[in-house]
VOPAGU-2260 file (C-alpha; in pm, 1 decimal, decimal comma):
REM VOPAGU-2260
SITE   aa  ch    i         X         Y         Z
SITE  MET   A    0     171,0    3016,9    1014,8
SITE  ASN   A    1     213,0    3271,0     735,5
SITE  ARG   A    2     543,9    3333,2     564,4
SITE  GLN   A    3     572,9    3699,0     676,1
SITE  VAL   A    4     543,7    3604,9    1044,0
SITE  LEU   A    5     800,2    3327,8    1006,0
SITE  GLU   A    6    1041,7    3564,6     831,8
SITE  GLN   A    7     992,1    3823,3    1108,9
SITE  SER   A    8    1057,7    3553,7    1367,6
SITE  GLU   A    9    1377,1    3441,0    1194,7
SITE  LYS   A   10    1509,2    3799,6    1173,2
SITE  LEU   A   11    1422,5    3866,6    1535,7
SITE  LEU   A   12    1583,8    3549,2    1664,4
SITE  ALA   A   13    1901,8    3608,1    1460,1
SITE  ALA   A   14    1930,6    3967,3    1582,1
SITE  ALA   A   15    1867,4    3871,5    1945,4
SITE  ARG   A   16    2112,8    3582,9    1918,7
SITE  ALA   A   17    2383,6    3814,0    1780,7
SITE  ARG   A   18    2331,6    4050,4    2074,7
SITE  LYS   A   19    2291,3    3773,0    2332,9
SITE  ILE   A   20    1941,7    3895,3    2423,2
SITE  LYS   A   21    1689,7    3653,7    2572,7
SITE  LEU   A   22    1320,4    3715,0    2498,0
SITE  ALA   A   23     997,1    3654,7    2687,7
SITE  THR   A   24     633,3    3716,7    2599,9
SITE  ALA   A   25     321,7    3778,7    2807,4
SITE  GLU   A   26      17,8    3731,4    2587,1
SITE  SER   A   27    -353,0    3774,5    2641,1
SITE  CYS   A   28    -556,3    3829,5    2322,6
SITE  THR   A   29    -296,2    3658,6    2102,2
SITE  GLY   A   30    -315,7    3347,1    2318,3
SITE  GLY   A   31      44,6    3241,9    2261,5
SITE  LEU   A   32      63,0    3309,1    1887,0
SITE  ILE   A   33     377,7    3521,0    1926,5
SITE  ALA   A   34     549,3    3247,7    2127,9
SITE  ALA   A   35     431,8    2991,9    1871,8
SITE  ALA   A   36     579,2    3197,5    1586,8
SITE  LEU   A   37     914,3    3218,3    1763,3
SITE  THR   A   38     925,1    2851,5    1857,7
SITE  GLU   A   39     835,0    2749,2    1502,1
SITE  ILE   A   40    1194,7    2837,9    1413,8
SITE  PRO   A   41    1449,4    2561,6    1486,1
SITE  GLY   A   42    1704,7    2659,1    1750,8
SITE  SER   A   43    1487,1    2930,0    1903,5
SITE  SER   A   44    1543,2    2794,7    2254,6
SITE  ASP   A   45    1876,3    2973,6    2283,4
SITE  VAL   A   46    1695,0    3309,1    2251,0
SITE  PHE   A   47    1330,3    3259,2    2345,9
SITE  GLU   A   48    1337,6    3213,7    2721,8
SITE  ARG   A   49     966,4    3167,3    2793,8
SITE  GLY   A   50     614,4    3272,1    2713,2
SITE  PHE   A   51     325,1    3340,6    2946,5
SITE  VAL   A   52     -27,8    3297,8    2814,6
SITE  THR   A   53    -223,9    3503,1    3063,8
SITE  TYR   A   54    -566,5    3518,4    2908,5
SITE  SER   A   55    -761,6    3554,8    3232,1
SITE  ASN   A   56    -718,7    3835,4    3483,2
SITE  GLU   A   57    -631,3    3572,1    3744,6
SITE  ALA   A   58    -345,6    3445,2    3527,3
SITE  LYS   A   59    -211,4    3799,6    3490,8
SITE  VAL   A   60    -212,3    3829,3    3870,7
SITE  ASP   A   61     -83,6    3479,2    3951,8
SITE  LEU   A   62     186,2    3440,0    3684,4
SITE  LEU   A   63     301,1    3797,4    3624,1
SITE  GLY   A   64     226,7    3970,9    3953,5
SITE  VAL   A   65     -12,0    4225,9    3801,6
SITE  ALA   A   66    -201,4    4392,7    4087,6
SITE  LYS   A   67    -571,5    4302,0    4103,2
SITE  GLU   A   68    -645,3    4664,6    4188,4
SITE  LEU   A   69    -470,2    4783,9    3872,9
SITE  ILE   A   70    -685,3    4559,2    3654,7
SITE  ALA   A   71    -999,7    4659,8    3847,1
SITE  LYS   A   72    -923,0    5028,5    3798,8
SITE  HIS   A   73    -796,2    5033,5    3438,9
SITE  GLY   A   74    -915,5    4703,7    3288,2
SITE  ALA   A   75    -722,1    4415,8    3136,0
SITE  VAL   A   76    -700,5    4605,7    2806,9
SITE  SER   A   77    -505,8    4914,1    2913,0
SITE  GLU   A   78    -166,0    5079,2    2906,4
SITE  GLN   A   79    -126,2    5016,0    3276,7
SITE  THR   A   80    -198,8    4644,6    3252,4
SITE  VAL   A   81      29,6    4575,7    2955,4
SITE  GLU   A   82     308,7    4768,0    3127,2
SITE  ALA   A   83     267,6    4556,6    3441,0
SITE  MET   A   84     249,9    4240,6    3229,0
SITE  ALA   A   85     575,6    4320,7    3046,4
SITE  LEU   A   86     755,5    4408,4    3369,4
SITE  GLY   A   87     616,7    4091,3    3528,8
SITE  ALA   A   88     745,0    3882,7    3237,6
SITE  LEU   A   89    1093,9    4027,2    3290,9
SITE  GLU   A   90    1075,3    3971,3    3664,9
SITE  HIS   A   91     950,5    3611,9    3634,0
SITE  SER   A   92    1198,2    3504,1    3365,3
SITE  ARG   A   93    1563,5    3522,1    3274,4
SITE  ALA   A   94    1487,5    3739,8    2971,7
SITE  HIS   A   95    1641,1    4078,5    2894,1
SITE  LEU   A   96    1350,1    4190,1    2676,1
SITE  ALA   A   97     978,2    4119,9    2715,2
SITE  LEU   A   98     672,2    4194,1    2506,0
SITE  SER   A   99     320,4    4193,8    2642,0
SITE  VAL   A  100      -7,9    4221,3    2454,8
SITE  SER   A  101    -371,1    4261,6    2561,4
SITE  GLY   A  102    -663,2    4364,9    2347,5
SITE  VAL   A  103   -1016,9    4324,8    2219,2
SITE  ALA   A  104   -1010,2    4076,6    1930,7
SITE  GLY   A  105   -1388,7    4060,4    1900,2
SITE  PRO   A  106   -1638,2    4003,3    1771,4
SITE  GLY   A  107   -1779,1    4133,1    2102,3
SITE  GLY   A  108   -1628,5    4284,1    2412,7
SITE  GLY   A  109   -1555,1    4629,4    2277,2
SITE  SER   A  110   -1661,2    4960,1    2429,9
SITE  ALA   A  111   -1674,2    5323,3    2317,3
SITE  ASP   A  112   -1320,5    5393,8    2441,5
SITE  LYS   A  113   -1182,8    5048,3    2356,2
SITE  PRO   A  114   -1364,7    4921,3    2047,2
SITE  VAL   A  115   -1303,7    4583,0    1886,5
SITE  GLY   A  116    -956,4    4590,5    1732,0
SITE  THR   A  117    -797,8    4788,7    2017,0
SITE  VAL   A  118    -475,4    4622,7    2124,9
SITE  PHE   A  119    -212,5    4746,7    2369,9
SITE  PHE   A  120     150,1    4635,0    2353,0
SITE  ALA   A  121     436,3    4696,3    2595,5
SITE  VAL   A  122     806,9    4633,9    2544,3
SITE  ALA   A  123    1017,9    4616,3    2859,2
SITE  GLN   A  124    1394,9    4593,0    2863,3
SITE  ASP   A  125    1648,0    4582,0    3141,4
SITE  ASP   A  126    1716,9    4937,4    3263,1
SITE  ARG   A  127    1510,4    5114,0    2996,4
SITE  PRO   A  128    1171,8    5284,8    3010,4
SITE  VAL   A  129     879,5    5064,8    2906,6
SITE  ARG   A  130     747,4    5144,5    2559,9
SITE  ILE   A  131     369,3    5124,0    2530,2
SITE  VAL   A  132     181,8    5126,0    2199,7
SITE  ARG   A  133    -192,9    5137,6    2143,8
SITE  LYS   A  134    -292,7    4999,1    1805,3
SITE  ALA   A  135    -635,6    5012,7    1645,5
SITE  PHE   A  136    -680,3    4722,4    1406,6
SITE  ASP   A  137    -977,6    4731,4    1170,5
SITE  ALA   A  138   -1286,8    4623,8    1364,5
SITE  ALA   A  139   -1429,6    4473,3    1043,0
SITE  LEU   A  140   -1158,6    4206,0    1050,5
SITE  SER   A  141   -1233,9    3865,1    1194,5
SITE  ARG   A  142   -1113,5    3769,9    1539,9
SITE  GLY   A  143    -844,5    3552,2    1382,3
SITE  GLU   A  144    -727,2    3831,1    1153,0
SITE  ILE   A  145    -697,2    4076,6    1441,8
SITE  ARG   A  146    -496,6    3820,9    1638,6
SITE  GLU   A  147    -271,3    3751,9    1337,0
SITE  GLN   A  148    -210,2    4121,8    1278,0
SITE  ALA   A  149    -139,0    4174,3    1648,2
SITE  THR   A  150     113,5    3888,6    1631,6
SITE  ALA   A  151     296,0    4045,8    1335,7
SITE  PHE   A  152     287,7    4389,5    1498,5
SITE  GLY   A  153     424,2    4250,9    1825,7
SITE  LEU   A  154     709,7    4075,4    1646,8
SITE  ASN   A  155     794,7    4404,1    1474,7
SITE  LEU   A  156     803,4    4584,1    1809,7
SITE  LEU   A  157    1046,5    4323,7    1943,2
SITE  LEU   A  158    1259,2    4345,4    1630,4
SITE  GLU   A  159    1268,1    4723,1    1656,2
SITE  ALA   A  160    1380,0    4697,6    2019,0
SITE  VAL   A  161    1657,9    4451,5    1931,6
SITE  GLU   A  162    1773,8    4598,5    1600,7
SITE  PRO   A  163    1586,9    4892,6    1445,2
SITE  SER   A  164    1790,8    4877,7    1122,5
SITE  LEU   A  165    1644,7    4536,4    1034,9
SITE  LEU   A  166    1292,9    4670,2     984,0
SITE  ALA   A  167    1230,9    4700,2     614,3
């Protein structure tokens, strides 16, 4: 795991710990990399409540309660699906803050409206509106590079939700 991601994870965990915020993740294209980054840090269990790796549509439905009809209508890589994933992660955990991610890491699978490198993120918090971000990573990057950049970006979104002043 690269140093930047580990430093982001340490900052995030310290900030969440100070505010007594528990975290959860619901990951598709990152396949658990965000959870892995957080759990790489000793003592993370007091902050990181759980992670859901919901790579298949069935996992999104079974583990997070995402409606099959929603995925059928909008696709797994959509604002609607990541919003439902983040809300499902909150509902199916004891976390106060959840991040979800779903995207097209490539090299195939892209479309005209969702090319390779398109990744959607959602941040859900107790009693706050869900924040949804669509990010276009460079399609020329490798699958691994897109997943790594999505991991770093997701950690930054969580950090911003916990403590915006720590982003530097």
